[in-house]
GULUMBA-936025 format. One line per field, with one value per residue (C-alpha): z, x, y; chain; residue number from 1. Coordinates in steps of 0.05 Angstrom, whole numbers. Last residue first. Example, Ala and Ser with C-alpha at 12.3 -4.5 7.8 and 13.67 -1.06 7.14 Angstrom:
BEGIN
zz = 143,156
xx = 273,246
yy = -21,-90
kedo = A,A
marse = 2,1
END
This chain:
BEGIN
zz = -1281,-1245,-1188,-1199,-1145,-1183,-1248,-1220,-1222,-1276,-1311,-1331,-1370,-1343,-1300,-1286,-1207,-1188,-1138,-1093,-1040,-986,-963,-889,-822,-762,-717,-666,-599,-578,-509,-456,-382,-345,-273,-255,-201,-174,-140,-177,-186,-267,-302,-335,-401,-451,-484,-522,-567,-640,-659,-639,-587,-582,-524,-527,-467,-464,-397,-360,-370,-316,-351,-324,-349,-345,-347,-345,-339,-331,-257,-234,-255,-246,-276,-245,-298,-268,-250,-322,-336,-288,-240,-193,-220,-180,-183,-169,-147,-180,-126,-149,-188,-236,-279,-302,-331,-380,-422,-453,-488,-515,-438,-431,-431,-385,-400,-336,-305,-287,-219,-219,-273,-352,-405,-474,-473,-542,-554,-599,-652,-694,-753,-773,-804,-740,-679,-605,-554,-481,-460,-453,-393,-384,-324,-296,-363,-413,-468,-538,-599,-663,-709,-775,-792,-866,-881,-955,-951,-908,-962,-973,-1019,-957,-906,-899,-835,-787,-734,-675,-710,-772,-739,-689,-735,-787,-729,-699,-766,-774,-705,-713,-781,-757,-690,-727,-779,-719,-681,-748,-742,-817,-791,-737,-795,-816,-742,-740,-807,-801,-737,-706,-676,-649,-572,-512,-550,-572,-509,-475,-533,-525,-589,-602,-535,-526,-604,-605,-546,-574,-623,-583,-521,-568,-586,-517,-503,-558,-540,-467,-494,-533,-569,-549,-555,-503,-518,-500,-547,-535,-545,-529,-505,-541,-495,-423,-409,-334,-318,-275,-209,-203,-142,-85,-15,21,2,63,77,29,34,43,-18,3
xx = -126,-123,-64,-5,31,12,41,112,103,154,139,190,168,179,231,272,268,311,352,332,381,345,344,358,317,334,296,319,311,360,357,356,335,331,306,323,260,292,241,250,196,203,139,144,180,157,170,131,179,165,224,274,320,377,407,461,491,524,501,484,411,369,339,268,244,170,136,202,198,273,266,200,165,186,252,309,361,427,470,469,542,563,523,470,402,354,290,222,183,111,55,-13,27,83,84,13,34,83,20,22,82,112,141,144,204,210,261,287,269,335,342,417,431,420,442,459,415,423,360,346,289,311,268,222,153,116,154,126,81,74,59,115,133,136,127,195,229,243,287,282,321,295,319,307,366,356,417,428,476,522,536,506,525,561,505,482,436,448,418,465,530,505,442,492,546,500,461,529,547,495,495,577,553,502,534,595,552,506,563,581,516,486,433,412,377,340,305,286,257,222,185,141,196,238,211,186,136,94,58,58,18,31,74,114,154,170,190,242,278,277,335,379,370,381,446,465,461,503,560,551,549,619,619,644,575,579,541,480,441,376,361,298,303,260,271,309,336,329,366,354,343,273,230,226,190,177,111,66,13,44,6,34,26,1
yy = 1471,1405,1396,1365,1328,1265,1285,1273,1196,1187,1123,1063,1003,941,895,951,952,889,926,980,1013,1046,1111,1117,1134,1180,1216,1265,1304,1362,1375,1432,1423,1493,1508,1581,1579,1514,1477,1408,1359,1366,1341,1275,1273,1216,1147,1097,1052,1044,1087,1043,1075,1120,1161,1208,1235,1308,1323,1261,1225,1202,1135,1123,1043,1025,958,918,843,835,812,845,913,986,1004,1055,1082,1124,1071,1034,1039,1013,969,997,995,1028,982,993,937,931,921,909,852,865,809,815,885,852,832,901,886,957,967,1050,1083,1151,1202,1234,1305,1351,1350,1321,1360,1372,1415,1386,1319,1299,1251,1191,1161,1106,1071,1123,1130,1131,1168,1151,1185,1192,1263,1312,1357,1434,1469,1484,1505,1457,1483,1432,1430,1390,1343,1304,1262,1228,1183,1171,1239,1199,1152,1075,1018,985,1002,931,929,871,894,901,911,948,981,1010,1034,1067,1110,1122,1153,1194,1219,1235,1273,1305,1336,1360,1400,1423,1447,1495,1531,1525,1468,1514,1560,1495,1492,1561,1557,1500,1518,1457,1424,1490,1470,1504,1544,1491,1460,1522,1558,1630,1634,1704,1713,1639,1636,1688,1654,1585,1594,1642,1590,1531,1566,1581,1507,1481,1531,1506,1434,1442,1375,1304,1272,1216,1154,1105,1060,1029,953,916,850,793,737,738,663,644,582,512,482,454,477,427,462,399,362,349,295,242,175,114,68,1
kedo = A,A,A,A,A,A,A,A,A,A,A,A,A,A,A,A,A,A,A,A,A,A,A,A,A,A,A,A,A,A,A,A,A,A,A,A,A,A,A,A,A,A,A,A,A,A,A,A,A,A,A,A,A,A,A,A,A,A,A,A,A,A,A,A,A,A,A,A,A,A,A,A,A,A,A,A,A,A,A,A,A,A,A,A,A,A,A,A,A,A,A,A,A,A,A,A,A,A,A,A,A,A,A,A,A,A,A,A,A,A,A,A,A,A,A,A,A,A,A,A,A,A,A,A,A,A,A,A,A,A,A,A,A,A,A,A,A,A,A,A,A,A,A,A,A,A,A,A,A,A,A,A,A,A,A,A,A,A,A,A,A,A,A,A,A,A,A,A,A,A,A,A,A,A,A,A,A,A,A,A,A,A,A,A,A,A,A,A,A,A,A,A,A,A,A,A,A,A,A,A,A,A,A,A,A,A,A,A,A,A,A,A,A,A,A,A,A,A,A,A,A,A,A,A,A,A,A,A,A,A,A,A,A,A,A,A,A,A,A,A,A,A,A,A,A,A,A,A,A,A,A,A,A,A
marse = 254,253,252,251,250,249,248,247,246,245,244,243,242,241,240,239,238,237,236,235,234,233,232,231,230,229,228,227,226,225,224,223,222,221,220,219,218,217,216,215,214,213,212,211,210,209,208,207,206,205,204,203,202,201,200,199,198,197,196,195,194,193,192,191,190,189,188,187,186,185,184,183,182,181,180,179,178,177,176,175,174,173,172,171,170,169,168,167,166,165,164,163,162,161,160,159,158,157,156,155,154,153,152,151,150,149,148,147,146,145,144,143,142,141,140,139,138,137,136,135,134,133,132,131,130,129,128,127,126,125,124,123,122,121,120,119,118,117,116,115,114,113,112,111,110,109,108,107,106,105,104,103,102,101,100,99,98,97,96,95,94,93,92,91,90,89,88,87,86,85,84,83,82,81,80,79,78,77,76,75,74,73,72,71,70,69,68,67,66,65,64,63,62,61,60,59,58,57,56,55,54,53,52,51,50,49,48,47,46,45,44,43,42,41,40,39,38,37,36,35,34,33,32,31,30,29,28,27,26,25,24,23,22,21,20,19,18,17,16,15,14,13,12,11,10,9,8,7,6,5,4,3,2,1
END
């Protein structure tokens, strides 16, 4: 007769946990004069603040094409553009298998805009469609500056957070300025507190935002340059039929 077991001791299997579907974010530091860039941004945004009453528009050059394009002529922006494009090419080549051997720098499209956050400014969660990589160069930040907040693209991740997801402050280099909520590698949110001169790049589909600052400093200022990147693809086998110029699609009927 089999003896009845009334109590089973704690007997978990010993094994390994394999993280799947990671999201890569690039972090580096730009070798520019950040004070020069900061003053350039102030000079660009000051007239916008004076003319534009809408607080969701007057802290950024995003909506003002002429202002953005004037910045393209500054020497620091040319260096910024070259370095960011090269970083994009190198990151996608090494980590995602993109082939840029038939491309040049002019095949890389960079759309960049400047931001000057003062105490009341924040940015709602959003992502960037129709581009591949997004990023930000942090021109002027300090310990009081608002972090950038990333949201998990996997809504099912919340089931692992329970009613009280843990906040984890990472303590190993180079991740000491990152905090995450969730459990283990099942992150629900990630907060990156950038350092001055730091550049972040991430896949453009990733939701992100900037919470309002908790700083009490009346002279609070957070300056950044955000950007989107994509590139011209090399088309092959495109002469299989008879060519047609589609310029007529842009003409209106008279």
